[in-house]
mmJSON file of the N, C-alpha and C atoms, coordinates in Angstrom:
{"data_MODEL":{"atom_site":{
"group_PDB":["ATOM","ATOM","ATOM","ATOM","ATOM","ATOM","ATOM","ATOM","ATOM","ATOM","ATOM","ATOM","ATOM","ATOM","ATOM","ATOM","ATOM","ATOM","ATOM","ATOM","ATOM","ATOM","ATOM","ATOM","ATOM","ATOM","ATOM","ATOM","ATOM","ATOM","ATOM","ATOM","ATOM","ATOM","ATOM","ATOM","ATOM","ATOM","ATOM","ATOM","ATOM","ATOM","ATOM","ATOM","ATOM","ATOM","ATOM","ATOM","ATOM","ATOM","ATOM","ATOM","ATOM","ATOM","ATOM","ATOM","ATOM","ATOM","ATOM","ATOM","ATOM","ATOM","ATOM","ATOM","ATOM","ATOM","ATOM","ATOM","ATOM","ATOM","ATOM","ATOM","ATOM","ATOM","ATOM","ATOM","ATOM","ATOM","ATOM","ATOM","ATOM","ATOM","ATOM","ATOM","ATOM","ATOM","ATOM","ATOM","ATOM","ATOM","ATOM","ATOM","ATOM","ATOM","ATOM","ATOM","ATOM","ATOM","ATOM","ATOM","ATOM","ATOM","ATOM","ATOM","ATOM","ATOM","ATOM","ATOM","ATOM","ATOM","ATOM","ATOM","ATOM","ATOM","ATOM","ATOM","ATOM","ATOM","ATOM","ATOM","ATOM","ATOM","ATOM","ATOM","ATOM","ATOM","ATOM","ATOM","ATOM","ATOM","ATOM","ATOM","ATOM","ATOM","ATOM","ATOM","ATOM","ATOM","ATOM","ATOM","ATOM","ATOM","ATOM","ATOM","ATOM","ATOM","ATOM","ATOM","ATOM","ATOM","ATOM","ATOM","ATOM","ATOM","ATOM","ATOM","ATOM","ATOM","ATOM","ATOM","ATOM","ATOM","ATOM","ATOM","ATOM","ATOM","ATOM","ATOM","ATOM","ATOM","ATOM","ATOM","ATOM","ATOM","ATOM","ATOM","ATOM","ATOM","ATOM","ATOM","ATOM","ATOM","ATOM","ATOM","ATOM","ATOM","ATOM","ATOM","ATOM"],
"id":[1,2,3,4,5,6,7,8,9,10,11,12,13,14,15,16,17,18,19,20,21,22,23,24,25,26,27,28,29,30,31,32,33,34,35,36,37,38,39,40,41,42,43,44,45,46,47,48,49,50,51,52,53,54,55,56,57,58,59,60,61,62,63,64,65,66,67,68,69,70,71,72,73,74,75,76,77,78,79,80,81,82,83,84,85,86,87,88,89,90,91,92,93,94,95,96,97,98,99,100,101,102,103,104,105,106,107,108,109,110,111,112,113,114,115,116,117,118,119,120,121,122,123,124,125,126,127,128,129,130,131,132,133,134,135,136,137,138,139,140,141,142,143,144,145,146,147,148,149,150,151,152,153,154,155,156,157,158,159,160,161,162,163,164,165,166,167,168,169,170,171,172,173,174,175,176,177,178,179,180,181,182,183,184,185,186,187,188,189],
"type_symbol":["N","C","C","N","C","C","N","C","C","N","C","C","N","C","C","N","C","C","N","C","C","N","C","C","N","C","C","N","C","C","N","C","C","N","C","C","N","C","C","N","C","C","N","C","C","N","C","C","N","C","C","N","C","C","N","C","C","N","C","C","N","C","C","N","C","C","N","C","C","N","C","C","N","C","C","N","C","C","N","C","C","N","C","C","N","C","C","N","C","C","N","C","C","N","C","C","N","C","C","N","C","C","N","C","C","N","C","C","N","C","C","N","C","C","N","C","C","N","C","C","N","C","C","N","C","C","N","C","C","N","C","C","N","C","C","N","C","C","N","C","C","N","C","C","N","C","C","N","C","C","N","C","C","N","C","C","N","C","C","N","C","C","N","C","C","N","C","C","N","C","C","N","C","C","N","C","C","N","C","C","N","C","C","N","C","C","N","C","C"],
"label_atom_id":["N","CA","C","N","CA","C","N","CA","C","N","CA","C","N","CA","C","N","CA","C","N","CA","C","N","CA","C","N","CA","C","N","CA","C","N","CA","C","N","CA","C","N","CA","C","N","CA","C","N","CA","C","N","CA","C","N","CA","C","N","CA","C","N","CA","C","N","CA","C","N","CA","C","N","CA","C","N","CA","C","N","CA","C","N","CA","C","N","CA","C","N","CA","C","N","CA","C","N","CA","C","N","CA","C","N","CA","C","N","CA","C","N","CA","C","N","CA","C","N","CA","C","N","CA","C","N","CA","C","N","CA","C","N","CA","C","N","CA","C","N","CA","C","N","CA","C","N","CA","C","N","CA","C","N","CA","C","N","CA","C","N","CA","C","N","CA","C","N","CA","C","N","CA","C","N","CA","C","N","CA","C","N","CA","C","N","CA","C","N","CA","C","N","CA","C","N","CA","C","N","CA","C","N","CA","C","N","CA","C","N","CA","C","N","CA","C","N","CA","C"],
"label_alt_id":[null,null,null,null,null,null,null,null,null,null,null,null,null,null,null,null,null,null,null,null,null,null,null,null,null,null,null,null,null,null,null,null,null,null,null,null,null,null,null,null,null,null,null,null,null,null,null,null,null,null,null,null,null,null,null,null,null,null,null,null,null,null,null,null,null,null,null,null,null,null,null,null,null,null,null,null,null,null,null,null,null,null,null,null,null,null,null,null,null,null,null,null,null,null,null,null,null,null,null,null,null,null,null,null,null,null,null,null,null,null,null,null,null,null,null,null,null,null,null,null,null,null,null,null,null,null,null,null,null,null,null,null,null,null,null,null,null,null,null,null,null,null,null,null,null,null,null,null,null,null,null,null,null,null,null,null,null,null,null,null,null,null,null,null,null,null,null,null,null,null,null,null,null,null,null,null,null,null,null,null,null,null,null,null,null,null,null,null,null],
"label_comp_id":["UNK","UNK","UNK","UNK","UNK","UNK","UNK","UNK","UNK","UNK","UNK","UNK","UNK","UNK","UNK","UNK","UNK","UNK","UNK","UNK","UNK","UNK","UNK","UNK","UNK","UNK","UNK","UNK","UNK","UNK","UNK","UNK","UNK","UNK","UNK","UNK","UNK","UNK","UNK","UNK","UNK","UNK","UNK","UNK","UNK","UNK","UNK","UNK","UNK","UNK","UNK","UNK","UNK","UNK","UNK","UNK","UNK","UNK","UNK","UNK","UNK","UNK","UNK","UNK","UNK","UNK","UNK","UNK","UNK","UNK","UNK","UNK","UNK","UNK","UNK","UNK","UNK","UNK","UNK","UNK","UNK","UNK","UNK","UNK","UNK","UNK","UNK","UNK","UNK","UNK","UNK","UNK","UNK","UNK","UNK","UNK","UNK","UNK","UNK","UNK","UNK","UNK","UNK","UNK","UNK","UNK","UNK","UNK","UNK","UNK","UNK","UNK","UNK","UNK","UNK","UNK","UNK","UNK","UNK","UNK","UNK","UNK","UNK","UNK","UNK","UNK","UNK","UNK","UNK","UNK","UNK","UNK","UNK","UNK","UNK","UNK","UNK","UNK","UNK","UNK","UNK","UNK","UNK","UNK","UNK","UNK","UNK","UNK","UNK","UNK","UNK","UNK","UNK","UNK","UNK","UNK","UNK","UNK","UNK","UNK","UNK","UNK","UNK","UNK","UNK","UNK","UNK","UNK","UNK","UNK","UNK","UNK","UNK","UNK","UNK","UNK","UNK","UNK","UNK","UNK","UNK","UNK","UNK","UNK","UNK","UNK","UNK","UNK","UNK"],
"label_asym_id":["A","A","A","A","A","A","A","A","A","A","A","A","A","A","A","A","A","A","A","A","A","A","A","A","A","A","A","A","A","A","A","A","A","A","A","A","A","A","A","A","A","A","A","A","A","A","A","A","A","A","A","A","A","A","A","A","A","A","A","A","A","A","A","A","A","A","A","A","A","A","A","A","A","A","A","A","A","A","A","A","A","A","A","A","A","A","A","A","A","A","A","A","A","A","A","A","A","A","A","A","A","A","A","A","A","A","A","A","A","A","A","A","A","A","A","A","A","A","A","A","A","A","A","A","A","A","A","A","A","A","A","A","A","A","A","A","A","A","A","A","A","A","A","A","A","A","A","A","A","A","A","A","A","A","A","A","A","A","A","A","A","A","A","A","A","A","A","A","A","A","A","A","A","A","A","A","A","A","A","A","A","A","A","A","A","A","A","A","A"],
"label_entity_id":["1","1","1","1","1","1","1","1","1","1","1","1","1","1","1","1","1","1","1","1","1","1","1","1","1","1","1","1","1","1","1","1","1","1","1","1","1","1","1","1","1","1","1","1","1","1","1","1","1","1","1","1","1","1","1","1","1","1","1","1","1","1","1","1","1","1","1","1","1","1","1","1","1","1","1","1","1","1","1","1","1","1","1","1","1","1","1","1","1","1","1","1","1","1","1","1","1","1","1","1","1","1","1","1","1","1","1","1","1","1","1","1","1","1","1","1","1","1","1","1","1","1","1","1","1","1","1","1","1","1","1","1","1","1","1","1","1","1","1","1","1","1","1","1","1","1","1","1","1","1","1","1","1","1","1","1","1","1","1","1","1","1","1","1","1","1","1","1","1","1","1","1","1","1","1","1","1","1","1","1","1","1","1","1","1","1","1","1","1"],
"label_seq_id":[1,1,1,2,2,2,3,3,3,4,4,4,5,5,5,6,6,6,7,7,7,8,8,8,9,9,9,10,10,10,11,11,11,12,12,12,13,13,13,14,14,14,15,15,15,16,16,16,17,17,17,18,18,18,19,19,19,20,20,20,21,21,21,22,22,22,23,23,23,24,24,24,25,25,25,26,26,26,27,27,27,28,28,28,29,29,29,30,30,30,31,31,31,32,32,32,33,33,33,34,34,34,35,35,35,36,36,36,37,37,37,38,38,38,39,39,39,40,40,40,41,41,41,42,42,42,43,43,43,44,44,44,45,45,45,46,46,46,47,47,47,48,48,48,49,49,49,50,50,50,51,51,51,52,52,52,53,53,53,54,54,54,55,55,55,56,56,56,57,57,57,58,58,58,59,59,59,60,60,60,61,61,61,62,62,62,63,63,63],
"pdbx_PDB_ins_code":[null,null,null,null,null,null,null,null,null,null,null,null,null,null,null,null,null,null,null,null,null,null,null,null,null,null,null,null,null,null,null,null,null,null,null,null,null,null,null,null,null,null,null,null,null,null,null,null,null,null,null,null,null,null,null,null,null,null,null,null,null,null,null,null,null,null,null,null,null,null,null,null,null,null,null,null,null,null,null,null,null,null,null,null,null,null,null,null,null,null,null,null,null,null,null,null,null,null,null,null,null,null,null,null,null,null,null,null,null,null,null,null,null,null,null,null,null,null,null,null,null,null,null,null,null,null,null,null,null,null,null,null,null,null,null,null,null,null,null,null,null,null,null,null,null,null,null,null,null,null,null,null,null,null,null,null,null,null,null,null,null,null,null,null,null,null,null,null,null,null,null,null,null,null,null,null,null,null,null,null,null,null,null,null,null,null,null,null,null],
"Cartn_x":[0.836,0.0,0.886,0.432,1.102,0.075,0.548,-0.319,0.147,-0.785,-0.489,-1.212,-0.553,-1.149,-1.267,-2.457,-2.675,-2.329,-1.165,-0.692,-1.486,-2.288,-3.145,-4.353,-4.655,-5.779,-5.342,-4.169,-3.698,-3.561,-4.089,-3.987,-3.259,-2.643,-1.83,-2.597,-3.8,-4.593,-4.01,-3.141,-2.412,-3.282,-4.471,-5.315,-4.655,-3.974,-3.282,-2.136,-1.422,-0.301,-0.812,-1.968,-2.572,-2.962,-3.498,-3.968,-2.824,-1.795,-0.699,0.636,1.147,2.379,3.629,3.594,4.743,4.759,3.654,3.533,3.473,2.818,2.617,3.27,3.723,4.317,3.974,3.489,3.272,4.54,5.082,6.361,6.162,7.258,7.234,6.517,6.365,5.639,4.125,3.683,2.26,1.581,2.344,1.807,2.195,1.348,1.64,2.601,3.512,4.483,4.441,4.663,4.671,6.094,6.228,7.547,8.061,7.19,7.589,7.006,7.772,7.292,6.255,6.612,5.695,5.203,3.925,3.347,3.195,3.737,3.626,2.184,1.896,0.548,0.133,1.064,0.75,0.223,0.452,-0.017,-1.277,-1.743,-2.865,-4.106,-4.565,-5.776,-5.589,-4.409,-4.136,-4.156,-3.584,-3.561,-4.975,-5.759,-7.136,-7.938,-7.653,-8.279,-7.85,-6.595,-6.097,-6.819,-7.044,-7.776,-9.182,-9.847,-11.226,-11.319,-10.313,-10.412,-9.816,-9.187,-8.619,-9.742,-9.751,-10.828,-10.922,-9.831,-9.808,-9.797,-9.9,-9.858,-8.63,-7.486,-6.249,-5.422,-5.823,-5.024,-5.755,-5.005,-5.554,-4.55,-5.024,-4.169,-4.343,-3.334,-3.429,-2.681,-3.17,-2.517,-1.453],
"Cartn_y":[-1.172,0.0,1.242,2.251,3.54,4.611,5.666,6.788,8.013,8.91,10.155,11.279,12.419,13.588,14.695,15.229,16.372,17.618,18.183,19.312,20.593,20.601,21.768,21.735,20.559,20.422,20.357,19.806,19.592,20.92,20.934,22.123,21.824,20.655,20.325,20.101,19.559,19.284,18.164,17.358,16.278,15.092,14.979,13.808,12.542,12.66,11.504,11.065,12.019,11.702,11.057,11.473,10.842,9.399,9.165,7.828,6.878,7.392,6.535,7.271,7.42,8.193,7.576,6.307,5.68,5.976,6.528,6.766,8.26,9.06,10.479,11.368,12.532,13.509,14.905,15.768,17.164,17.92,18.618,19.309,20.813,21.513,22.966,23.736,23.128,23.797,23.65,23.026,22.797,21.905,21.017,20.028,18.641,17.685,16.295,15.732,14.888,14.226,12.73,11.939,10.493,10.048,9.23,8.804,7.535,6.751,5.484,5.384,4.815,4.66,3.548,2.375,1.229,0.979,1.181,1.055,-0.421,-0.837,-2.244,-2.627,-3.879,-4.397,-4.103,-4.097,-3.842,-2.423,-1.521,-0.135,0.146,-0.834,-0.643,-0.046,-0.632,-0.137,1.282,1.585,2.936,3.961,3.588,4.496,4.719,3.66,3.817,4.686,4.603,5.491,6.938,7.136,8.479,9.052,8.232,8.672,9.12,8.319,8.638,9.872,10.109,11.201,12.522,12.527,13.776,14.774,15.921,16.888,17.469,17.446,18.026,16.97,15.689,14.589,14.7,14.997,15.225,13.963,12.852,11.623,10.587,9.934,8.821,7.668,6.488,5.301,4.54,3.729,2.802,1.536,0.414,-0.869,-1.199],
"Cartn_z":[0.0,0.0,0.0,-0.708,-0.72,-0.353,0.261,0.602,-0.158,-0.397,-1.096,-0.374,-0.263,0.373,-0.662,-0.802,-1.672,-0.859,-1.115,-0.313,-0.574,-1.632,-1.856,-0.937,-0.369,0.561,2.021,2.276,3.642,4.389,5.622,6.477,7.78,7.875,9.037,10.321,10.233,11.437,12.289,11.715,12.394,12.789,12.245,12.521,11.974,10.852,10.276,11.181,11.727,12.61,13.899,14.372,15.553,15.244,14.063,13.691,13.35,12.676,12.205,12.32,13.539,13.733,13.095,12.79,12.127,10.626,10.115,8.678,8.336,9.18,8.881,9.929,9.466,10.36,9.845,10.741,10.381,10.759,9.787,9.983,10.142,10.249,10.471,9.369,8.199,7.113,7.252,8.378,8.668,7.64,7.037,6.115,6.597,6.286,6.612,5.57,6.046,5.176,5.454,4.418,4.534,4.859,5.884,6.361,5.703,5.089,4.464,3.054,2.136,0.762,0.65,1.159,1.125,2.544,2.743,4.071,4.42,5.553,5.947,6.27,6.076,6.351,7.788,8.7,10.117,10.351,9.412,9.538,8.725,7.981,7.052,7.722,8.806,9.469,9.988,10.502,11.005,9.863,8.731,7.578,7.048,6.976,6.52,7.488,8.773,9.753,9.503,9.17,8.856,7.64,6.636,5.444,5.837,6.655,7.067,7.95,8.784,9.749,9.261,8.114,7.597,7.321,7.99,7.823,6.405,5.675,4.328,3.222,3.605,2.636,1.729,2.337,1.589,1.374,2.012,1.937,1.095,0.231,-0.543,-0.493,-0.816,-0.82,-2.131,-2.422,-3.539,-3.158,-3.642,-3.323,-4.322],
"occupancy":[1.0,1.0,1.0,1.0,1.0,1.0,1.0,1.0,1.0,1.0,1.0,1.0,1.0,1.0,1.0,1.0,1.0,1.0,1.0,1.0,1.0,1.0,1.0,1.0,1.0,1.0,1.0,1.0,1.0,1.0,1.0,1.0,1.0,1.0,1.0,1.0,1.0,1.0,1.0,1.0,1.0,1.0,1.0,1.0,1.0,1.0,1.0,1.0,1.0,1.0,1.0,1.0,1.0,1.0,1.0,1.0,1.0,1.0,1.0,1.0,1.0,1.0,1.0,1.0,1.0,1.0,1.0,1.0,1.0,1.0,1.0,1.0,1.0,1.0,1.0,1.0,1.0,1.0,1.0,1.0,1.0,1.0,1.0,1.0,1.0,1.0,1.0,1.0,1.0,1.0,1.0,1.0,1.0,1.0,1.0,1.0,1.0,1.0,1.0,1.0,1.0,1.0,1.0,1.0,1.0,1.0,1.0,1.0,1.0,1.0,1.0,1.0,1.0,1.0,1.0,1.0,1.0,1.0,1.0,1.0,1.0,1.0,1.0,1.0,1.0,1.0,1.0,1.0,1.0,1.0,1.0,1.0,1.0,1.0,1.0,1.0,1.0,1.0,1.0,1.0,1.0,1.0,1.0,1.0,1.0,1.0,1.0,1.0,1.0,1.0,1.0,1.0,1.0,1.0,1.0,1.0,1.0,1.0,1.0,1.0,1.0,1.0,1.0,1.0,1.0,1.0,1.0,1.0,1.0,1.0,1.0,1.0,1.0,1.0,1.0,1.0,1.0,1.0,1.0,1.0,1.0,1.0,1.0,1.0,1.0,1.0,1.0,1.0,1.0],
"B_iso_or_equiv":[0.0,0.0,0.0,0.0,0.0,0.0,0.0,0.0,0.0,0.0,0.0,0.0,0.0,0.0,0.0,0.0,0.0,0.0,0.0,0.0,0.0,0.0,0.0,0.0,0.0,0.0,0.0,0.0,0.0,0.0,0.0,0.0,0.0,0.0,0.0,0.0,0.0,0.0,0.0,0.0,0.0,0.0,0.0,0.0,0.0,0.0,0.0,0.0,0.0,0.0,0.0,0.0,0.0,0.0,0.0,0.0,0.0,0.0,0.0,0.0,0.0,0.0,0.0,0.0,0.0,0.0,0.0,0.0,0.0,0.0,0.0,0.0,0.0,0.0,0.0,0.0,0.0,0.0,0.0,0.0,0.0,0.0,0.0,0.0,0.0,0.0,0.0,0.0,0.0,0.0,0.0,0.0,0.0,0.0,0.0,0.0,0.0,0.0,0.0,0.0,0.0,0.0,0.0,0.0,0.0,0.0,0.0,0.0,0.0,0.0,0.0,0.0,0.0,0.0,0.0,0.0,0.0,0.0,0.0,0.0,0.0,0.0,0.0,0.0,0.0,0.0,0.0,0.0,0.0,0.0,0.0,0.0,0.0,0.0,0.0,0.0,0.0,0.0,0.0,0.0,0.0,0.0,0.0,0.0,0.0,0.0,0.0,0.0,0.0,0.0,0.0,0.0,0.0,0.0,0.0,0.0,0.0,0.0,0.0,0.0,0.0,0.0,0.0,0.0,0.0,0.0,0.0,0.0,0.0,0.0,0.0,0.0,0.0,0.0,0.0,0.0,0.0,0.0,0.0,0.0,0.0,0.0,0.0,0.0,0.0,0.0,0.0,0.0,0.0],
"pdbx_formal_charge":[null,null,null,null,null,null,null,null,null,null,null,null,null,null,null,null,null,null,null,null,null,null,null,null,null,null,null,null,null,null,null,null,null,null,null,null,null,null,null,null,null,null,null,null,null,null,null,null,null,null,null,null,null,null,null,null,null,null,null,null,null,null,null,null,null,null,null,null,null,null,null,null,null,null,null,null,null,null,null,null,null,null,null,null,null,null,null,null,null,null,null,null,null,null,null,null,null,null,null,null,null,null,null,null,null,null,null,null,null,null,null,null,null,null,null,null,null,null,null,null,null,null,null,null,null,null,null,null,null,null,null,null,null,null,null,null,null,null,null,null,null,null,null,null,null,null,null,null,null,null,null,null,null,null,null,null,null,null,null,null,null,null,null,null,null,null,null,null,null,null,null,null,null,null,null,null,null,null,null,null,null,null,null,null,null,null,null,null,null],
"auth_seq_id":[1,1,1,2,2,2,3,3,3,4,4,4,5,5,5,6,6,6,7,7,7,8,8,8,9,9,9,10,10,10,11,11,11,12,12,12,13,13,13,14,14,14,15,15,15,16,16,16,17,17,17,18,18,18,19,19,19,20,20,20,21,21,21,22,22,22,23,23,23,24,24,24,25,25,25,26,26,26,27,27,27,28,28,28,29,29,29,30,30,30,31,31,31,32,32,32,33,33,33,34,34,34,35,35,35,36,36,36,37,37,37,38,38,38,39,39,39,40,40,40,41,41,41,42,42,42,43,43,43,44,44,44,45,45,45,46,46,46,47,47,47,48,48,48,49,49,49,50,50,50,51,51,51,52,52,52,53,53,53,54,54,54,55,55,55,56,56,56,57,57,57,58,58,58,59,59,59,60,60,60,61,61,61,62,62,62,63,63,63],
"auth_comp_id":["UNK","UNK","UNK","UNK","UNK","UNK","UNK","UNK","UNK","UNK","UNK","UNK","UNK","UNK","UNK","UNK","UNK","UNK","UNK","UNK","UNK","UNK","UNK","UNK","UNK","UNK","UNK","UNK","UNK","UNK","UNK","UNK","UNK","UNK","UNK","UNK","UNK","UNK","UNK","UNK","UNK","UNK","UNK","UNK","UNK","UNK","UNK","UNK","UNK","UNK","UNK","UNK","UNK","UNK","UNK","UNK","UNK","UNK","UNK","UNK","UNK","UNK","UNK","UNK","UNK","UNK","UNK","UNK","UNK","UNK","UNK","UNK","UNK","UNK","UNK","UNK","UNK","UNK","UNK","UNK","UNK","UNK","UNK","UNK","UNK","UNK","UNK","UNK","UNK","UNK","UNK","UNK","UNK","UNK","UNK","UNK","UNK","UNK","UNK","UNK","UNK","UNK","UNK","UNK","UNK","UNK","UNK","UNK","UNK","UNK","UNK","UNK","UNK","UNK","UNK","UNK","UNK","UNK","UNK","UNK","UNK","UNK","UNK","UNK","UNK","UNK","UNK","UNK","UNK","UNK","UNK","UNK","UNK","UNK","UNK","UNK","UNK","UNK","UNK","UNK","UNK","UNK","UNK","UNK","UNK","UNK","UNK","UNK","UNK","UNK","UNK","UNK","UNK","UNK","UNK","UNK","UNK","UNK","UNK","UNK","UNK","UNK","UNK","UNK","UNK","UNK","UNK","UNK","UNK","UNK","UNK","UNK","UNK","UNK","UNK","UNK","UNK","UNK","UNK","UNK","UNK","UNK","UNK","UNK","UNK","UNK","UNK","UNK","UNK"],
"auth_asym_id":["A","A","A","A","A","A","A","A","A","A","A","A","A","A","A","A","A","A","A","A","A","A","A","A","A","A","A","A","A","A","A","A","A","A","A","A","A","A","A","A","A","A","A","A","A","A","A","A","A","A","A","A","A","A","A","A","A","A","A","A","A","A","A","A","A","A","A","A","A","A","A","A","A","A","A","A","A","A","A","A","A","A","A","A","A","A","A","A","A","A","A","A","A","A","A","A","A","A","A","A","A","A","A","A","A","A","A","A","A","A","A","A","A","A","A","A","A","A","A","A","A","A","A","A","A","A","A","A","A","A","A","A","A","A","A","A","A","A","A","A","A","A","A","A","A","A","A","A","A","A","A","A","A","A","A","A","A","A","A","A","A","A","A","A","A","A","A","A","A","A","A","A","A","A","A","A","A","A","A","A","A","A","A","A","A","A","A","A","A"],
"auth_atom_id":["N","CA","C","N","CA","C","N","CA","C","N","CA","C","N","CA","C","N","CA","C","N","CA","C","N","CA","C","N","CA","C","N","CA","C","N","CA","C","N","CA","C","N","CA","C","N","CA","C","N","CA","C","N","CA","C","N","CA","C","N","CA","C","N","CA","C","N","CA","C","N","CA","C","N","CA","C","N","CA","C","N","CA","C","N","CA","C","N","CA","C","N","CA","C","N","CA","C","N","CA","C","N","CA","C","N","CA","C","N","CA","C","N","CA","C","N","CA","C","N","CA","C","N","CA","C","N","CA","C","N","CA","C","N","CA","C","N","CA","C","N","CA","C","N","CA","C","N","CA","C","N","CA","C","N","CA","C","N","CA","C","N","CA","C","N","CA","C","N","CA","C","N","CA","C","N","CA","C","N","CA","C","N","CA","C","N","CA","C","N","CA","C","N","CA","C","N","CA","C","N","CA","C","N","CA","C","N","CA","C","N","CA","C","N","CA","C","N","CA","C"],
"pdbx_PDB_model_num":[1,1,1,1,1,1,1,1,1,1,1,1,1,1,1,1,1,1,1,1,1,1,1,1,1,1,1,1,1,1,1,1,1,1,1,1,1,1,1,1,1,1,1,1,1,1,1,1,1,1,1,1,1,1,1,1,1,1,1,1,1,1,1,1,1,1,1,1,1,1,1,1,1,1,1,1,1,1,1,1,1,1,1,1,1,1,1,1,1,1,1,1,1,1,1,1,1,1,1,1,1,1,1,1,1,1,1,1,1,1,1,1,1,1,1,1,1,1,1,1,1,1,1,1,1,1,1,1,1,1,1,1,1,1,1,1,1,1,1,1,1,1,1,1,1,1,1,1,1,1,1,1,1,1,1,1,1,1,1,1,1,1,1,1,1,1,1,1,1,1,1,1,1,1,1,1,1,1,1,1,1,1,1,1,1,1,1,1,1]
}}}
């Protein structure tokens, strides 16, 4: 699985980082960044929760 962040939508609410801190990080630019290229299966549910809880719907995934 891979995740993608639309930086034109992201507002740095950090909901993704709360849901999956091993995968997402909000940095000083107030945008979320992906920490891993290929998301491990063990993080799948957390990443999908991050997608659902993003207030701006800025995160998408692909298998």
